[in-house]
N, C-alpha and C positions, 0 to 999 in steps of 0.2 A: 503493499499499498504505499502511496506517496506523500510525502511529505503535505502538499495540498489540499490529498482527498482526508488525509487526518484532520488539517484546521479546519475543513467544511464539516466533518463529524462531530469535532467537538464546538462547532458553531451553527447547530441546524438553523434551516431559514423559515422554519414550522413555527408559527408565535401563539400565544395564548390570547384567547376572549373569552365574554359570556355577560353574565349580569340580563338583567329585562333594560330595554328601551325607556325611555323616558316616556308616561304614559299618554303622553299628547302627541309625539310622534307621528305613528298609525294616522291618525286621523288627519295630522297636517299632510302626509303622504296622499290621501286620498281626494285634497283640494287643491294641493300647490298646482303651478304652471310648471311642466315637466321643462328639466333643465334649469329650474329655479335653483338659488344661492341662499340655501338656509342662513339666517341671521345670525350672527356670530354670535351671542347668548345661547342660544338653542342649539347650534353648532357644538359649542364647547361642553354643554350639558350633555348631549349625546355620547361624544368622545369619554368624557369621564366616566360615564355608567358605563362604556364598553371596555375601557382599561380596567375594570376591578373583573373580567374574566380568569384571570389564575385564580382568582381568590373563593370562587361559585362554582357550583353545577357540577351533576354528574352525567354523564354520556360515553356511548357508545356508537363506534360507527366505523364506515369506511371512505378513506381519504384519498383522492382521485388527485394527481400531481401531473398535469402537462405541460409540455416545453416542446419547442421545436420538430413538431410533427411525432415525440414520442410520447407514450402514457406510463405511467406507475401507480398503481395503490398500494396503501397500507389500512392496516387493520389498526386503528384507535380505540382505548380507554382511556377515559380523564377522571377520576376520584377527589373528593372531597370528604375529608372525616375530621371534624373540630380543626384542628390546625395542621391536618397533615394533608400531605398533596401525593396521589400517587396517579403516574400516568406512564402508558405500554404504547409503543409503534411499533409493529409490526409486519415489514413489508410482504403483500403477496403476489410478486412477481420480479424477474430483474435478480440481481445479487440479493441474497435473503440478509439480511441484518434485523435486529430488535435491540430499540433502546428503552431503556425501563429505568424510570426516576421515581423516587421517594427521596420528599422535601429535596435538599441540595445533592445527595446521590445519585450519581446517573451511571449506568452500566452501558455502551455501547459494544455488542456482540455480533460476529460474523460466523456463523455456525460453520459454512463452506470452506472456511481456511481456515477457522479454530483461532480464531484471533477476538482477543475481546480489549476493550478502554472502560477502564473504572478511575473516576476521579467523583471529587467534590466538587461541584461544580458552583462556581460565583455566577447568579445570572445578571449577567451583564445588558443584553437583552435578556429580558425572561426567555425559557425554553418552556415547549410546549407542543400540545396535538393539533391547534386549530388554526385554521391558516392565518390570520393574522394579530398585529396590537395594534391600537393607535393612541396615541399620548394628543393630550387639546393641546400640545405645543405645534401640532401639524399644523395648526391655522396660522400660525405666520407664514409656512411656505405653500400651505395648499386652499382652495376654496371649497366648502363641501357641497356639492348640488345632489337636487332630489332629483331622482328618475324614475319613479314609478313604483310599482308592484311587480314580483314575478313569483315563480316556484323553484325551488331547490331540495332535491332529495325528498318530492311529495309534498313539502311545507312550504306555505304564504312568506314570503318573504319581503323586505322592503330594500329598493336597490338604491344605492347612493353614488354618486362619486367623485373622488377626493383629485379633484382639477390642480395642477402645480401653478403656480403662480409666475415659472422661469421655466428655463428649460434645462437646468441642472436635476432635472428629476420627473420620474414617470407619471403619469395620472392610473389612479388605480377605483377600477367598480369595485363594490363589496355589498352583499347579501346577508342581509342580518334578518331571522326568524322574528316572526311581526309579535308571536306570542312571549317568546322569553329572552329575545335579543342575542342570542346565540348566533354568532357569525358564520355561514353556511358555505360560503364562497366569496374568494379575493381574485380579482383579475390584475396584473398589471398589465397596463395597455403598450400598443406602440406608439413612439412619438410621431408627432405629424404638426406640420406649418398651419393646419388646420384640425382644431382638438375635437370636432365632431368627425372626420376624415378616419381616425383613430379609434372613435368608439367601439367598433365590433371588431380589432385584432388586437387578440392580448399574445403578448411576449408570452407569458404562462398564468396557471391557473391553478390554485389548489379548492376542491370543492365536494362537499361529502356527496356520495352517491347516493347512501343510506344513512340515518343519525337515529337514535331512540335518545330521547330526551328526559331530564328527572330519571334515570333509573340507579336502581337501589347499588350503594356503593358496594365493589367487591374487591376490596384491595388484595385479597388474596391473589385473584387472576393476575395481580402483578407483582406484588411479592412473591409469588412462586420460580421467578424467573430469576432471582437476586443469588448471586454466588453459586450456581450452577455450571461450575467452570472448571470441572477436573478436562485435563487433557489439552486444556488451550493456552496459546501462548499471551498472557496476561501481560499489558501496561498500564502504567499508574502514574501517569502524568501529574508532575507537583506542578501548582500554582500559587500567586501570592500577588496580593494587590501592591499596585505601584502608582507611579504618576510617568507621567513622559518628561518631567522636570527631572525626576529622582535618575532616572536612566540615561541622563544627558541630552534628551531632545525637546525640542519646543515646535508649536504649530505658529510660523508667522505669520499663515496669511489664513485665518479660519475661512471654511467654505461655508458659504451665505446660506443660513437657516440649518446648519448642524451645529451641535453642541457635544461636548463628549460628554458620552455615558460614564465611561468608565475604562480604565488599563489595568491589565494584570500581566503577570510575568509569567510565562510557562516553561516547564522543561520537556519539551519535545520530542527528545531521542529516546532509544532503548535504554538498556545496561549500559555503563558505560561511554555513552554519547553523553559530554556535559554541555551542549550550547543550550543555550535559551532563546525563547524568541516572546517578544514584546510585541502584546495584541491591545491596541487602543480601538475601543468603538465609538462611533460618532452617528446618533442621532437624528432626523429634522420629526419627530414624533411619529412617523408612518415608515421610513425605509428605514435601514442601518448599513455603515459601511465599517467595518473592518481593515484597521491600517497595523500588519504583521512587519517586524523589525527582527531580522537576525545576521550575525558575523555574515561575511560575503565569503564564499568558499569554492573556488575556483572549479573545481569538481562538479558540481552539482548547481552552481549558477550561470550558466554557458552563455543566456541571450536573453536578453529584455525581450516582453511582449506585450501584447494584451489579447485577450479572449472573451467571446462573450457565447451563452449560452440558456437560451431562454432570453428571462430578464437580468441573470447573472453576470456582470463584468468582472473581468481578472487582470489585473496588471503588475506586471513585475519591473522593477529599475533598481539599478544599482545605485548605489550614495556612497563613496570611497571604500570603506572598508565595511560596508553593511550591504544587507539584500533586502529591499521591500517592497511585500506584494501587499495589494491593494483592492478588497473582493466587494461588492455589492449590489443590489438591483438597483443602478444607478448610471446614465450612461458612458461609456467611456471617458467622455473630455472631461465626466466628474471625478471622476479617480486619478486621471492627470493633474487637476489642482490638488488632492488630497496629496498626493507624491510630491510636486512642488511644494508643498506648504510646510512640509516637514523638514528641518535643518537640525544639525548637530550643534549642539552649543559647546561655546568656547571654555575654556576650563577655568 
């Protein structure tokens, strides 16, 4: 498994939602003009409720991810019992893997290759099993537009669009369950000079194909998979909170609309590999960008590049004695801004 693949495993793109929408919102959707902008106060209330997703709700379902003409589906379980959170994601096709979470304890397992990663994970953004999470901070960079009603996984849903105020980020269309507010689907939309021309073209999509809400919590369905690792090659990456400044870096030119959510120092190698990687996570409230910095190694870091699959772009660049990798669901030019903004501080 490549180092970038391991980074992606440690930073899943699937993030949490839930809680009920404001009671007035479904009625508003029925009377509002299509593609109308929700007033800021109501939009902030809508997003504040959604932001509580990781703390409430019990559900089981099948989540389908599509990007670049490829489909992948996973079975997900999410339970909340008191102050305990239990989550399980199992792939149903492609390369089999399983992610198990009990609070901040996370195990990622690939049964086919008998490899497992076990960690105590700090949530820089939160990890979870549903499509996305939105913080009210997003209203500084996006307008929340109402688009009416639809159905997802057999449930009535309200459809909204987060329309960016600049070209640094993508628009996203979101489907929220009318009854409970659970986010049932999230699409990242293709860019275009005319926003309307991009509305029906999704770079990638996460959507429930079937879901049961309000199920009885069954934490044993999650915990039964913990520590069943006989015969596995187990990696236990160490991590600790830090700051860019403490590691000798600074962001000389912050990227508009993004704030630093946190910074970790990870031990990414196996036994005997002493290299550490710094990971800084930036957010605009809707999407996240991770900036990884590690010592440059000529035998591994041979060529700077940029690539894109679905909405997720990756850019690599050398910075003197260091190698920088930037990953996020934003256009490549935005990633370049992050790479160029990072500067080594003078001793």
